[in-house]
C-alpha positions as a printed Julia matrix, in Angstrom:
94×3 Matrix{Float64}:
 -65.39  25.72  178.21
 -62.31  26.8   176.17
 -59.7   25.33  173.73
 -56.41  24.35  174.86
 -53.35  23.49  172.51
 -50.85  21.01  173.97
 -47.23  20.67  172.49
 -45.42  17.25  173.3
 -41.65  17.25  173.01
 -40.45  13.69  173.0
 -37.49  12.42  174.96
 -34.34  11.45  172.79
 -33.95   7.7   172.5
 -37.81   7.14  173.22
 -38.65   6.14  169.49
 -38.65   2.32  170.32
 -40.89   2.71  173.35
 -43.26   5.04  171.47
 -43.44   2.75  168.67
 -44.44  -0.28  170.78
 -46.95   1.79  173.01
 -48.32   3.98  170.23
 -51.68   1.91  169.74
 -52.34   2.34  173.54
 -51.47   6.1   173.34
 -53.67   6.6   170.32
 -56.61   4.36  171.88
 -56.25   6.47  175.19
 -56.42   9.83  173.4
 -59.22   8.57  170.98
 -61.32   7.67  174.04
 -61.2   11.4   175.3
 -64.44  13.11  174.4
 -62.79  16.53  174.86
 -60.05  15.97  172.34
 -60.82  17.77  168.97
 -57.67  16.98  167.01
 -54.12  15.51  167.4
 -51.19  14.27  165.59
 -47.56  14.28  165.3
 -45.53  17.29  164.03
 -42.71  17.28  161.45
 -40.24  18.21  164.02
 -40.67  14.93  165.79
 -43.13  16.2   168.34
 -47.0   16.05  168.7
 -49.84  18.68  168.95
 -53.4   18.01  170.52
 -56.19  20.36  170.93
 -58.76  19.92  173.69
 -61.89  21.68  174.75
 -62.06  21.62  178.46
 -62.83  23.85  181.53
 -59.06  24.62  182.34
 -55.42  23.76  181.51
 -55.59  21.71  184.82
 -58.29  19.62  183.63
 -56.35  18.96  180.46
 -53.09  18.32  182.4
 -54.85  15.85  184.61
 -56.32  13.96  181.47
 -52.85  13.83  179.95
 -51.11  12.57  183.14
 -52.8    9.17  182.2
 -51.47   9.03  178.51
 -49.41   6.05  178.38
 -46.57   8.11  176.71
 -46.54  10.19  179.85
 -46.66   7.45  182.11
 -43.85   5.61  180.26
 -41.56   8.92  180.39
 -41.3    9.23  176.74
 -42.38  12.83  176.87
 -39.73  15.5   177.66
 -41.73  18.53  177.46
 -45.43  19.27  177.57
 -46.96  22.68  177.45
 -50.69  23.56  177.68
 -51.77  26.85  176.35
 -55.36  28.33  176.04
 -56.32  29.12  172.48
 -58.81  31.58  171.0
 -59.04  31.04  167.25
 -60.31  33.98  165.52
 -60.32  33.39  161.79
 -60.01  30.73  159.23
 -62.21  27.96  157.67
 -61.89  25.67  160.72
 -63.95  27.78  162.83
 -67.27  26.49  161.86
 -66.42  22.78  162.1
 -64.96  23.73  165.49
 -68.2   25.13  166.54
 -66.79  28.63  166.8
């Protein structure tokens, strides 16, 4: 198992669709046991952190996200992440 950071970049003009479907998006993400933390960023995107076996597992999970299915996400990057310092290491179980 490892940690993976996901960066969402939203499609221009998708605000109304995202507003309408945000409850379903958050409910879906909240139901994923592998999700450790997520939220919007100040530049209008989003960041999610998962604990999973591989980036492919995370991608398959996110393919079912209502925002992805509604084509509101223009870009999605998934990167492995190895945190090495900071006060969040203990709460993350590292």
